[in-house]
Structures are given as structure tokens and as C-alpha cells.
C-alpha positions in Angstrom: -7.1 16.6 -14.1 -8.4 13.7 -13.6 -7.0 10.1 -13.2 -7.5 6.6 -12.9 -6.1 3.5 -12.9 -7.2 -0.6 -13.4 -9.0 -2.2 -10.7 -6.0 -3.9 -8.4 -8.0 -5.6 -5.7 -7.4 -4.5 -2.5 -4.2 -2.5 -3.7 -6.6 -0.3 -5.1 -7.6 1.3 -1.8 -3.8 1.6 -0.8 -3.6 3.3 -4.3 -6.5 5.9 -3.6 -5.5 6.9 -0.5 -2.2 7.9 -1.6 -3.5 9.6 -4.8 -5.9 11.4 -2.1 -2.6 12.4 0.1 -1.2 14.2 -3.0 -4.5 15.9 -3.9 -4.8 14.1 -6.9 -8.4 13.9 -8.4 -9.3 10.5 -9.2 -12.2 8.8 -10.4 -12.0 5.2 -8.7 -11.7 2.4 -10.8 -15.0 0.0 -10.3 -14.2 -3.9 -10.1 -14.4 -5.3 -13.7 -17.7 -6.9 -15.0 -19.2 -8.2 -17.6 -18.7 -5.0 -19.7 -15.4 -4.4 -18.8 -14.7 -7.7 -20.3 -16.4 -7.0 -23.3 -15.0 -3.8 -24.0 -11.4 -5.2 -23.4 -12.2 -8.4 -25.8 -13.2 -6.1 -28.6 -10.6 -4.2 -29.0 -7.8 -6.1 -27.5 -5.4 -8.7 -29.4 -7.6 -11.9 -30.1 -5.2 -14.3 -28.2 -3.6 -11.9 -25.1 -4.5 -13.1 -21.9 -7.3 -12.0 -19.3 -5.7 -9.5 -17.3 -4.7 -7.3 -20.4 -8.7 -7.3 -21.3 -9.5 -6.4 -18.1 -7.2 -3.5 -17.7 -8.0 -2.4 -21.5 -11.5 -2.4 -20.7 -11.1 -0.7 -17.3 -9.4 2.3 -19.1 -12.3 2.5 -21.7 -14.8 3.0 -19.2 -12.5 5.3 -17.1 -11.7 7.6 -20.3 -15.5 7.6 -20.7 -16.3 8.6 -17.4 -13.9 11.4 -17.7 -10.3 10.7 -16.9 -7.5 12.2 -18.6 -4.6 10.7 -17.3 -4.5 6.9 -16.9 -1.7 5.1 -14.5 -0.3 1.8 -14.9 2.4 0.2 -12.6 4.6 -2.5 -14.0 7.8 -1.3 -15.5 9.7 -4.2 -16.9 7.8 -6.7 -14.5 8.2 -10.3 -14.5 5.5 -11.5 -16.9 3.9 -9.5 -19.8 1.6 -7.1 -17.4 4.8 -4.8 -17.4 4.4 -4.4 -21.3 0.6 -4.3 -21.1 0.5 -0.2 -21.2 2.7 0.7 -24.5 0.1 -1.8 -26.2 -2.9 -0.5 -24.3 -2.2 3.3 -24.8 -1.3 2.7 -28.6 -5.3 1.0 -28.7 -6.9 3.5 -26.8 -5.2 6.5 -29.2 -6.2 4.4 -32.2 -9.6 4.3 -30.4 -9.3 8.6 -30.6 -9.3 8.8 -26.6 -7.3 12.2 -25.5 -4.9 11.3 -22.1 -2.0 11.3 -20.6 -0.2 8.0 -19.5 1.7 7.3 -16.6 4.1 4.3 -16.4 5.1 3.9 -12.6 8.0 1.5 -12.9 8.2 -0.6 -9.4 11.8 -0.6 -9.9 12.9 2.9 -9.4 11.7 4.3 -6.3 13.0 7.5 -7.3 11.0 7.5 -10.8 8.3 6.5 -8.8 8.7 9.7 -6.2 9.3 12.1 -9.3 6.0 10.7 -11.1 4.1 10.9 -8.1 5.5 14.8 -7.4 4.4 15.9 -11.0 0.9 14.6 -10.2 0.4 16.2 -7.2 -0.8 19.6 -6.5 2.1 21.6 -5.9 3.2 19.4 -3.4 7.3 19.1 -2.8 9.3 16.0 -2.6 9.2 16.1 1.1 5.7 15.8 1.2 5.3 13.6 -1.9 7.5 11.1 -0.2 5.3 11.6 3.3 2.2 10.8 1.4 
């Protein structure tokens, strides 16, 4: 299993540290480039916002590098960001990618802990919480 996620500025480094503590192998997402934007624009809906295109482009790049698990935060967030992942998942599946998607719901600490435990390398709940 190789997990990746979109680049979220400085939060990216915190997330990477957490995933390392959990023993999850990751592909560290690069900062978005012109290519990232072009990929997201090519495969995303025409009138969708730029953050959607950047995260979609990042997912395509990470899947091409070997990721087979993608993570995305948001749940039902305050803006459309929380609704990106279902649409992006469908787009990526239509493009023929095989992967598993993990949606991290910010509003449910229990579901975050459960998801992180499931992805860890055999850690128990206490170890997962500590990480």
C-alpha cells in the first residue's frame, strides 16, 4: 500500500509526519505545477474551481507514481471542498485508475481515529491516538 494526498501547504508536512508515525508508506505530494493544473483542467468539469483542478491533478500525478490509496479531508466542510472527493473519485475511476479512497471527516474524531488505525501497520487504537 502506498498512500498519497493533495498538497495542503505547510499542513502537508504535519500529515506526512503523522502517517510516518502510523507506519504508513506514502508518496509525498509535490507542490502543484503547471502540469498539475493542466491535468486537473483536462479531466475536471469545465466550470469547476481551481482548488478542485489542483487536487485532481495531484491525484493523477500520485497515481501515476504508484499510489494505490488516496486520502482527502473535508467531510461536509463549509465550502464545496468537502464535496470534491466523490466527484474526483468518479473521474479517476472513469480514467481507469484502480485505487482506494479515504475521506477524512474533520467533524468526527472517532472516524478519523478508526480510519488511521485501519491504515496503520497493525497499531492498536491507543498507539494510533498517540501518533
